[in-house]
Structures are given as C-alpha cells and as structure tokens.
Backbone as CSV, one residue per row, in Angstrom:
resi,resn,N_x,N_y,N_z,CA_x,CA_y,CA_z,C_x,C_y,C_z
1,UNK,-6.666,10.126,-2.116,-5.569,10.341,-3.058,-5.943,9.740,-4.404
2,UNK,-5.706,10.478,-5.495,-6.144,10.062,-6.818,-5.026,9.525,-7.696
3,UNK,-3.841,9.327,-7.143,-2.732,8.852,-7.958,-2.955,7.416,-8.395
4,UNK,-2.210,7.016,-9.419,-2.359,5.670,-9.937,-1.991,4.604,-8.933
5,UNK,-1.034,4.895,-8.066,-0.627,3.933,-7.035,-0.076,4.695,-5.843
6,UNK,-0.199,4.087,-4.673,0.312,4.672,-3.436,1.175,3.648,-2.723
7,UNK,2.351,4.061,-2.300,3.243,3.194,-1.533,3.611,3.875,-0.232
8,UNK,3.789,3.081,0.799,4.184,3.573,2.116,5.455,2.855,2.550
9,UNK,6.426,3.609,3.052,7.616,3.011,3.640,7.316,2.769,5.118
10,UNK,7.232,1.495,5.494,6.794,1.119,6.829,7.953,0.579,7.647
11,UNK,8.158,1.202,8.799,9.131,0.741,9.786,8.397,0.207,11.005
12,UNK,8.894,-0.877,11.616,8.285,-1.335,12.872,8.598,-0.362,13.995
13,UNK,7.809,-0.418,15.054,7.972,0.535,16.148,9.355,0.498,16.773
14,UNK,9.955,-0.702,16.849,11.261,-0.786,17.506,12.389,-0.260,16.631
15,UNK,12.078,0.157,15.403,13.106,0.770,14.559,13.606,2.074,15.155
16,UNK,12.811,2.681,16.037,13.239,3.931,16.674,14.531,3.744,17.455
17,UNK,14.833,2.503,17.830,16.078,2.212,18.553,17.267,2.091,17.614
18,UNK,17.007,2.146,16.323,18.066,1.978,15.324,18.215,3.263,14.506
19,UNK,18.482,4.349,15.205,18.510,5.660,14.562,19.490,5.718,13.373
20,UNK,20.708,5.174,13.479,21.607,5.243,12.315,21.026,4.564,11.079
21,UNK,20.323,3.452,11.292,19.729,2.772,10.134,18.604,3.600,9.526
22,UNK,17.769,4.207,10.363,16.681,5.025,9.836,17.245,6.150,8.976
23,UNK,18.303,6.785,9.453,18.894,7.878,8.681,19.512,7.357,7.386
24,UNK,20.095,6.147,7.426,20.661,5.563,6.210,19.567,5.277,5.186
25,UNK,18.431,4.764,5.662,17.300,4.528,4.767,16.806,5.844,4.183
26,UNK,16.716,6.871,5.016,16.266,8.182,4.549,17.215,8.742,3.488
27,UNK,18.509,8.611,3.727,19.467,9.139,2.737,19.294,8.453,1.390
28,UNK,19.044,7.146,1.413,18.802,6.429,0.159,17.495,6.883,-0.479
29,UNK,16.478,7.077,0.348,15.165,7.533,-0.113,15.294,8.874,-0.844
30,UNK,15.988,9.811,-0.221,16.147,11.142,-0.817,17.058,11.097,-2.039
31,UNK,18.076,10.244,-1.989,19.031,10.174,-3.096,18.401,9.623,-4.366
32,UNK,17.411,8.741,-4.217,16.910,8.006,-5.374,15.525,8.460,-5.823
33,UNK,14.589,8.567,-4.887,13.198,8.789,-5.273,12.917,10.258,-5.552
34,UNK,12.011,10.486,-6.479,11.664,11.852,-6.853,10.732,12.465,-5.822
35,UNK,10.866,13.766,-5.632,9.959,14.480,-4.736,8.542,14.404,-5.288
36,UNK,7.590,14.133,-4.410,6.213,13.915,-4.857,5.602,15.166,-5.490
37,UNK,5.965,16.347,-5.005,5.431,17.578,-5.598,5.920,17.748,-7.029
38,UNK,7.207,17.426,-7.261,7.752,17.530,-8.615,7.084,16.521,-9.544
39,UNK,6.848,15.317,-9.032,6.179,14.291,-9.830,4.765,14.723,-10.184
40,UNK,4.050,15.279,-9.210,2.678,15.713,-9.451,2.613,16.797,-10.509
41,UNK,3.627,17.660,-10.542,3.639,18.740,-11.522,3.950,18.235,-12.929
42,UNK,4.639,17.094,-13.015,5.116,16.618,-14.311,4.200,15.593,-14.962
43,UNK,3.394,14.881,-14.166,2.634,13.762,-14.700,1.166,13.855,-14.293
44,UNK,0.253,13.355,-15.143,-1.144,13.248,-14.718,-1.253,12.255,-13.566
45,UNK,-2.260,12.419,-12.739,-2.348,11.631,-11.513,-2.379,10.139,-11.770
46,UNK,-3.018,9.703,-12.845,-3.124,8.267,-13.121,-1.772,7.625,-13.391
47,UNK,-0.770,8.433,-13.762,0.552,7.906,-14.076,1.552,8.132,-12.951
48,UNK,1.054,8.492,-11.774,1.924,8.735,-10.626,1.833,7.595,-9.631
49,UNK,2.987,7.082,-9.220,3.053,6.265,-8.022,3.730,7.122,-6.962
50,UNK,3.026,7.424,-5.892,3.552,8.255,-4.816,4.057,7.336,-3.708
51,UNK,5.346,7.451,-3.390,5.930,6.664,-2.300,6.131,7.584,-1.109
52,UNK,5.500,7.244,-0.003,5.386,8.133,1.156,6.317,7.690,2.280
53,UNK,7.042,8.668,2.831,7.744,8.506,4.102,6.890,9.264,5.119
54,UNK,6.126,8.572,5.970,5.190,9.296,6.838,5.914,10.069,7.930
55,UNK,5.519,11.319,8.122,6.101,12.146,9.171,4.985,12.764,9.997
56,UNK,5.270,13.018,11.241,4.302,13.687,12.106,4.228,15.161,11.728
57,UNK,3.112,15.784,12.059,2.957,17.194,11.751,1.884,17.405,10.709
58,UNK,1.986,18.510,9.991,0.931,18.884,9.062,0.905,18.036,7.809
59,UNK,2.056,17.477,7.427,2.139,16.754,6.162,2.305,15.275,6.412
60,UNK,1.662,14.474,5.577,1.775,13.025,5.697,3.081,12.513,5.113
61,UNK,3.677,13.266,4.216,4.805,12.726,3.480,6.046,13.596,3.622
62,UNK,7.159,12.956,3.399,8.440,13.650,3.410,8.606,14.418,2.106
63,UNK,8.971,15.692,2.211,9.236,16.500,1.015,10.627,17.118,1.128
64,UNK,11.321,17.165,0.011,12.654,17.768,0.059,12.889,18.774,-1.063
65,UNK,11.853,19.097,-1.827,12.040,20.061,-2.907,12.414,21.437,-2.377
66,UNK,12.040,21.746,-1.140,12.363,23.044,-0.560,13.846,23.169,-0.218
67,UNK,14.540,22.030,-0.156,15.962,22.056,0.220,16.838,22.273,-1.006
68,UNK,16.711,21.408,-1.980,17.479,21.538,-3.223,16.625,21.010,-4.361
69,UNK,16.954,21.403,-5.556,16.177,20.977,-6.718,16.713,19.688,-7.329
70,UNK,17.698,19.081,-6.700,18.276,17.864,-7.262,18.586,16.913,-6.111
71,UNK,18.863,15.665,-6.485,19.247,14.670,-5.485,20.726,14.856,-5.135
72,UNK,21.033,15.074,-3.889,22.440,15.102,-3.491,22.556,14.918,-1.982
73,UNK,23.798,14.781,-1.506,24.034,14.523,-0.091,23.601,15.701,0.782
74,UNK,23.672,16.905,0.241,23.298,18.070,1.040,21.840,17.991,1.471
75,UNK,20.977,17.611,0.545,19.557,17.492,0.881,19.358,16.460,1.980
76,UNK,20.008,15.313,1.839,19.849,14.251,2.835,20.388,14.673,4.194
77,UNK,21.536,15.337,4.205,22.141,15.750,5.467,21.270,16.762,6.194
78,UNK,20.608,17.622,5.448,19.760,18.637,6.074,18.409,18.072,6.483
79,UNK,17.924,17.083,5.747,16.565,16.610,5.939,16.457,15.388,6.842
80,UNK,17.378,14.433,6.710,17.167,13.112,7.308,17.215,13.063,8.839
81,UNK,18.040,13.847,9.531,17.945,13.801,10.994,16.547,14.145,11.496
82,UNK,15.932,15.172,10.918,14.589,15.549,11.325,13.566,14.506,10.863
83,UNK,13.753,13.974,9.659,12.816,12.967,9.144,12.849,11.706,9.985
84,UNK,14.031,11.340,10.486,14.131,10.176,11.367,13.425,10.432,12.689
85,UNK,13.614,11.637,13.235,12.965,11.992,14.503,11.459,12.036,14.361
86,UNK,10.986,12.543,13.239,9.553,12.768,13.047,8.861,11.628,12.305
87,UNK,9.553,10.514,12.105,8.892,9.387,11.443,7.620,9.043,12.227
88,UNK,6.515,8.894,11.520,5.212,8.729,12.158,4.912,7.241,12.357
89,UNK,5.329,6.723,13.509,5.120,5.299,13.790,3.644,4.972,13.971
90,UNK,2.845,5.926,14.409,1.415,5.678,14.562,0.757,5.434,13.211
91,UNK,1.027,6.333,12.268,0.497,6.139,10.914,1.030,4.858,10.306
92,UNK,2.326,4.611,10.481,2.916,3.394,9.925,2.262,2.147,10.502
93,UNK,1.955,2.168,11.798,1.309,1.011,12.428,-0.082,0.769,11.853
94,UNK,-0.801,1.862,11.579,-2.135,1.728,10.987,-2.045,1.064,9.625
95,UNK,-1.120,1.541,8.800,-0.985,0.976,7.453,-0.418,-0.430,7.498
96,UNK,0.465,-0.678,8.441,0.988,-2.035,8.594,-0.150,-2.992,8.958
97,UNK,-1.033,-2.558,9.845,-2.165,-3.404,10.240,-3.083,-3.677,9.055
98,UNK,-3.244,-2.687,8.187,-4.096,-2.873,7.012,-3.548,-3.964,6.098
99,UNK,-2.223,-4.065,6.036,-1.600,-5.049,5.148,-1.250,-6.359,5.855
100,UNK,-1.274,-6.353,7.183,-0.741,-7.469,7.951,-1.434,-8.791,7.627
101,UNK,-2.750,-8.746,7.421,-3.479,-9.980,7.153,-3.045,-10.617,5.836
102,UNK,-2.524,-9.800,4.937,-2.130,-10.295,3.619,-0.650,-10.570,3.529
103,UNK,0.132,-9.863,4.304,1.580,-9.893,4.163,2.195,-10.270,5.501
104,UNK,3.072,-11.238,5.515,3.769,-11.586,6.747,4.974,-10.688,6.943
105,UNK,4.912,-9.777,7.904,6.027,-8.878,8.168,7.019,-9.568,9.097
106,UNK,8.202,-9.766,8.627,9.270,-10.311,9.459,10.518,-9.474,9.210
107,UNK,11.455,-9.531,10.139,12.679,-8.770,9.959,12.548,-7.348,10.458
108,UNK,13.625,-6.601,10.299,13.698,-5.258,10.887,13.151,-4.168,9.974
109,UNK,12.846,-4.520,8.741,12.335,-3.530,7.798,13.440,-2.586,7.322
110,UNK,13.026,-1.527,6.663,11.643,-1.172,6.349,11.070,-2.044,5.239
111,UNK,9.743,-1.947,5.065,9.055,-2.613,3.969,8.292,-1.558,3.184
112,UNK,8.489,-1.555,1.891,7.673,-0.732,1.010,6.419,-1.520,0.671
113,UNK,5.260,-0.916,0.896,3.977,-1.570,0.631,3.200,-0.670,-0.324
114,UNK,2.731,-1.248,-1.438,2.073,-0.437,-2.468,0.731,-1.026,-2.866
115,UNK,-0.234,-0.115,-3.080,-1.560,-0.472,-3.583,-1.807,0.285,-4.882
116,UNK,-2.567,-0.331,-5.783,-2.937,0.331,-7.040,-4.362,-0.079,-7.415
117,UNK,-5.182,0.915,-7.779,-4.942,2.352,-7.691,-4.907,2.830,-6.245
118,UNK,-4.489,4.069,-6.051,-4.269,4.582,-4.701,-5.546,4.582,-3.862
119,UNK,-6.691,4.725,-4.498,-7.941,4.770,-3.734,-8.234,3.458,-3.021
120,UNK,-7.548,2.374,-3.403,-7.745,1.087,-2.741,-6.714,0.831,-1.648
121,UNK,-5.919,1.840,-1.328,-4.909,1.659,-0.284,-5.565,1.220,1.012
122,UNK,-5.075,0.119,1.545,-5.601,-0.398,2.797,-6.772,-1.340,2.644
123,UNK,-7.339,-1.454,1.456,-8.452,-2.379,1.242,-7.949,-3.809,1.435
124,UNK,-8.523,-4.569,2.364,-8.008,-5.911,2.632,-8.185,-6.873,1.468
125,UNK,-9.006,-6.504,0.485,-9.216,-7.374,-0.667,-8.267,-7.050,-1.813
126,UNK,-7.562,-5.925,-1.736,-6.764,-5.447,-2.865,-5.410,-6.144,-2.923
127,UNK,-4.903,-6.391,-4.129,-3.530,-6.891,-4.252,-2.548,-5.919,-3.608
128,UNK,-1.475,-6.457,-3.050,-0.478,-5.654,-2.345,0.904,-6.019,-2.865
129,UNK,1.671,-4.993,-3.233,3.071,-5.209,-3.600,3.939,-4.862,-2.407
130,UNK,4.877,-5.728,-2.064,5.783,-5.461,-0.946,7.224,-5.631,-1.388
131,UNK,8.074,-4.813,-0.800,9.516,-4.896,-1.029,10.175,-4.794,0.337
132,UNK,10.670,-5.917,0.832,11.245,-5.993,2.172,12.738,-5.658,2.100
133,UNK,13.115,-4.552,2.741,14.506,-4.100,2.718,15.289,-4.556,3.950
134,UNK,14.757,-5.514,4.694,15.386,-5.931,5.948,16.824,-6.402,5.755
135,UNK,17.103,-7.042,4.636,18.434,-7.618,4.413,19.373,-6.670,3.687
136,UNK,18.906,-5.458,3.418,19.772,-4.461,2.800,20.512,-3.752,3.938
137,UNK,21.806,-4.004,4.056,22.544,-3.569,5.245,23.345,-2.294,5.048
138,UNK,23.964,-2.139,3.906,24.869,-1.014,3.700,24.149,0.106,2.961
139,UNK,24.678,1.328,3.039,24.085,2.417,2.265,23.995,2.103,0.774
140,UNK,25.038,1.465,0.227,25.004,1.123,-1.199,23.893,0.137,-1.516
141,UNK,23.665,-0.835,-0.622,22.597,-1.804,-0.847,21.224,-1.136,-0.791
142,UNK,21.053,-0.210,0.141,19.779,0.497,0.243,19.528,1.352,-0.995
143,UNK,20.566,2.050,-1.456,20.423,2.867,-2.668,20.093,1.978,-3.858
144,UNK,20.794,0.850,-3.987,20.551,-0.053,-5.113,19.122,-0.588,-5.088
145,UNK,18.637,-0.927,-3.888,17.276,-1.452,-3.773,16.248,-0.406,-4.167
146,UNK,16.432,0.828,-3.719,15.467,1.874,-4.059,15.544,2.249,-5.533
147,UNK,16.697,2.058,-6.153,16.784,2.262,-7.603,15.950,1.223,-8.345
148,UNK,15.934,-0.008,-7.837,15.067,-1.030,-8.425,13.610,-0.602,-8.299
149,UNK,13.242,-0.123,-7.111,11.861,0.332,-6.888,11.496,1.446,-7.866
150,UNK,12.387,2.422,-8.008,12.086,3.547,-8.891,12.049,3.118,-10.356
151,UNK,13.062,2.363,-10.788,13.206,2.038,-12.204,12.180,1.017,-12.670
152,UNK,12.006,-0.030,-11.881,11.196,-1.158,-12.339,9.759,-1.124,-11.857
153,UNK,9.464,-0.319,-10.835,8.097,-0.254,-10.307,7.495,1.135,-10.543
154,UNK,8.046,2.154,-9.908,7.466,3.496,-10.028,7.405,3.969,-11.481
155,UNK,8.453,3.693,-12.256,8.540,4.235,-13.611,7.860,3.360,-14.663
156,UNK,7.072,2.403,-14.226,6.356,1.527,-15.166,4.857,1.594,-14.906
157,UNK,4.199,2.676,-15.300,2.762,2.797,-15.027,1.921,1.721,-15.692
158,UNK,2.439,1.079,-16.739,1.682,-0.015,-17.344,1.485,-1.161,-16.354
159,UNK,2.346,-1.220,-15.355,2.260,-2.277,-14.350,1.106,-2.054,-13.381
160,UNK,0.759,-0.773,-13.100,-0.175,-0.488,-12.014,-1.237,0.565,-12.303
161,UNK,-1.161,1.278,-13.430,-2.035,2.432,-13.645,-3.521,2.074,-13.678
162,UNK,-3.854,0.849,-14.028,-5.246,0.416,-14.055,-5.464,-0.747,-13.087
163,UNK,-4.785,-0.679,-11.962,-4.741,-1.831,-11.072,-3.588,-2.730,-11.502
164,UNK,-3.140,-3.574,-10.618,-1.977,-4.401,-10.930,-2.261,-5.303,-12.126
165,UNK,-1.353,-5.263,-13.088,-1.423,-6.134,-14.250,-0.628,-7.400,-13.913
166,UNK,-1.326,-8.474,-13.593,-0.658,-9.670,-13.103,0.256,-10.307,-14.148
167,UNK,-0.166,-10.281,-15.398,0.673,-10.856,-16.436,1.964,-10.056,-16.592
168,UNK,1.839,-8.736,-16.584,3.040,-7.909,-16.696,3.917,-8.086,-15.458
169,UNK,3.289,-8.255,-14.279,4.076,-8.450,-13.075,4.920,-9.710,-13.154
170,UNK,4.370,-10.795,-13.714,5.153,-12.030,-13.839,6.406,-11.787,-14.669
171,UNK,6.267,-11.036,-15.750,7.429,-10.713,-16.576,8.395,-9.794,-15.836
172,UNK,7.839,-8.795,-15.137,8.672,-7.843,-14.395,9.447,-8.540,-13.289
173,UNK,8.783,-9.394,-12.523,9.451,-10.053,-11.399,10.557,-10.983,-11.891
174,UNK,10.317,-11.661,-13.006,11.364,-12.522,-13.564,12.559,-11.694,-14.023
175,UNK,12.266,-10.549,-14.638,13.356,-9.682,-15.102,14.133,-9.110,-13.928
176,UNK,13.440,-8.738,-12.850,14.119,-8.212,-11.659,15.061,-9.259,-11.083
177,UNK,14.595,-10.495,-10.958,15.440,-11.564,-10.411,16.649,-11.823,-11.297
178,UNK,16.436,-11.808,-12.618,17.547,-12.048,-13.549,18.558,-10.914,-13.511
179,UNK,18.050,-9.683,-13.422,18.926,-8.517,-13.532,19.660,-8.211,-12.235
180,UNK,18.970,-8.386,-11.101,19.533,-7.921,-9.835,19.899,-9.040,-8.868
181,UNK,19.500,-10.257,-9.157,19.900,-11.373,-8.312,18.828,-11.831,-7.336
182,UNK,19.128,-12.929,-6.672,18.159,-13.607,-5.818,17.726,-12.764,-4.623
183,UNK,18.652,-12.024,-4.005,18.296,-11.257,-2.813,17.182,-10.260,-3.118
184,UNK,17.322,-9.534,-4.215,16.298,-8.574,-4.606,15.046,-9.306,-5.086
185,UNK,15.237,-10.333,-5.900,14.094,-11.066,-6.430,13.211,-11.663,-5.350
186,UNK,13.844,-12.186,-4.289,13.079,-12.791,-3.197,12.409,-11.751,-2.306
187,UNK,12.934,-10.526,-2.308,12.440,-9.495,-1.383,11.212,-8.776,-1.889
188,UNK,10.931,-8.876,-3.175,9.830,-8.099,-3.758,8.758,-9.052,-4.272
189,UNK,7.523,-8.841,-3.799,6.429,-9.776,-4.084,5.128,-9.012,-4.307
190,UNK,4.311,-9.558,-5.181,2.953,-9.061,-5.364,1.996,-10.138,-4.877
191,UNK,1.238,-9.812,-3.835,0.290,-10.754,-3.247,-1.078,-10.470,-3.852
192,UNK,-1.598,-11.374,-4.682,-2.877,-11.090,-5.340,-4.055,-11.355,-4.423
193,UNK,-5.200,-10.827,-4.823,-6.455,-11.186,-4.178,-7.281,-11.934,-5.211
194,UNK,-7.588,-13.168,-4.932,-8.379,-13.983,-5.841,-9.621,-14.452,-5.099
195,UNK,-10.761,-13.998,-5.553,-12.019,-14.342,-4.897,-12.836,-15.186,-5.848
196,UNK,-13.177,-16.392,-5.423,-13.987,-17.266,-6.274,-15.460,-16.987,-6.032
197,UNK,-16.194,-16.716,-7.116,-17.625,-16.506,-6.955,-18.354,-17.846,-7.005
198,UNK,-19.678,-17.787,-6.993,-20.452,-19.023,-6.920,-20.207,-19.917,-8.123
199,UNK,-19.855,-19.323,-9.241,-19.614,-20.117,-10.432,-18.193,-20.608,-10.551
200,UNK,-17.360,-20.267,-9.568,-15.984,-20.728,-9.580,-15.026,-19.801,-10.289
201,UNK,-15.537,-18.715,-10.873,-14.664,-17.780,-11.580,-13.991,-16.862,-10.590
202,UNK,-12.868,-16.304,-10.989,-12.195,-15.346,-10.140,-12.557,-13.944,-10.533
203,UNK,-12.625,-13.073,-9.532,-13.004,-11.676,-9.765,-11.969,-10.789,-9.097
204,UNK,-10.931,-10.455,-9.862,-9.914,-9.546,-9.340,-9.915,-8.257,-10.128
205,UNK,-9.863,-8.366,-11.455,-9.766,-7.178,-12.268,-11.008,-6.305,-12.130
206,UNK,-12.173,-6.905,-11.893,-13.372,-6.097,-11.727,-13.255,-5.186,-10.525
207,UNK,-12.585,-5.689,-9.480,-12.456,-4.885,-8.275,-11.478,-3.742,-8.472
208,UNK,-10.403,-3.983,-9.223,-9.360,-2.985,-9.286,-9.455,-2.093,-10.520
209,UNK,-10.492,-2.262,-11.306,-10.663,-1.381,-12.458,-10.924,0.043,-11.979
210,UNK,-10.412,1.043,-12.684,-10.616,2.436,-12.264,-12.065,2.852,-12.400
C-alpha cells in the first residue's frame, strides 16, 4: 500500500461475543470516516491515511460507497450487520501481534493502530499511533472519538505524510487533551522508536523518511 499512512481497527477475538458493541462501533465508523475509494479519488496517495475495518472475503477493507454517497444511518443499517459478521479476526490478530511488542493491549477494544508511511505497517521498529476505544461506551462516545481521529489525525497529513512528525505530535496531543478532555487525551498515544547508534545518536527520521 502506497498511502501516506495506514490504520487498522483491531478487535480482540472475544469481541465476537459482543455483537451489539461491534455493530455500534461499525455504525460510528461508517457515520464518521470517509470511504477509502472516495478518498483515493480525491487525494494523492501521500496525503491519504487509510483506516481499515478488516473483513473476510475478497476485500481487506470495509467499503460503503456502493450503498449511499453520504454518511447516514441507512448505510450503517444496511452494512454493519454483515460487517460485524465478516470482521476478519485472523487478519486482526496478525496485525495485533505486529504491534503487541510495542503497545500494551488491554481492555475490550477496539484499538485503532496506525503506521506512517503505510509501507512500514507492521515494522517492529516503526513508531505506532494507537487510539484505545475501550472506554467509549455509548454510540455518542464512539462517534465523538472517531471524529477526533478523523479531524485531528486523518485530516492532518503534516503529522504523518513523511513519517510521524514527533514535534507536531507533541503539539497535537496537547491540543487533543485540552479540547476533548482527559479520557480522549489518555486514550491516544504515539509510541516512538528510538534506536541509539554506536555514537549515541538517535536514528528515527532516517528510518521513516519516504
């Protein structure tokens, strides 16, 4: 994948026992996030962050542009029961394992996990952005959380288009905490990779340069 950043919505395997919650998460996902095909048509790949809902079958990602051309309840009602049934726990487990060494997964999820650029997705040395939605309980809370993801993360390519900009992230994370409160601020984190070479210098930007 050549997009500027790639994110995966990861659910633990036992989430299958919480079907109403999965559908609630899906409804928020469809209500807030843009369809990836529409995004690809509108923006050059370097300025795209693609957030994936993994599904079994021919396609890796959830698409809803075929249902309606806008965000509304009709799209979610038609799409989310099937998306919940077809959520690809095998793929999610693979991606969760890729991030597990860097990120402590606790709670019921889901967790949004993002790499930038997308070609470094799963690289154990790459910085990882996580947004843990475990404490988002109501539909309104889930929608509000995904609006933060869309507005403050997806829609800010300066943050990730050339690999994570750590200085910009410090400003962004402080603004998120101030604007949305402690629950959101504590749930979203960027875990850097800092490797000291023989001379004691750190080499992060060299790895994530396009």
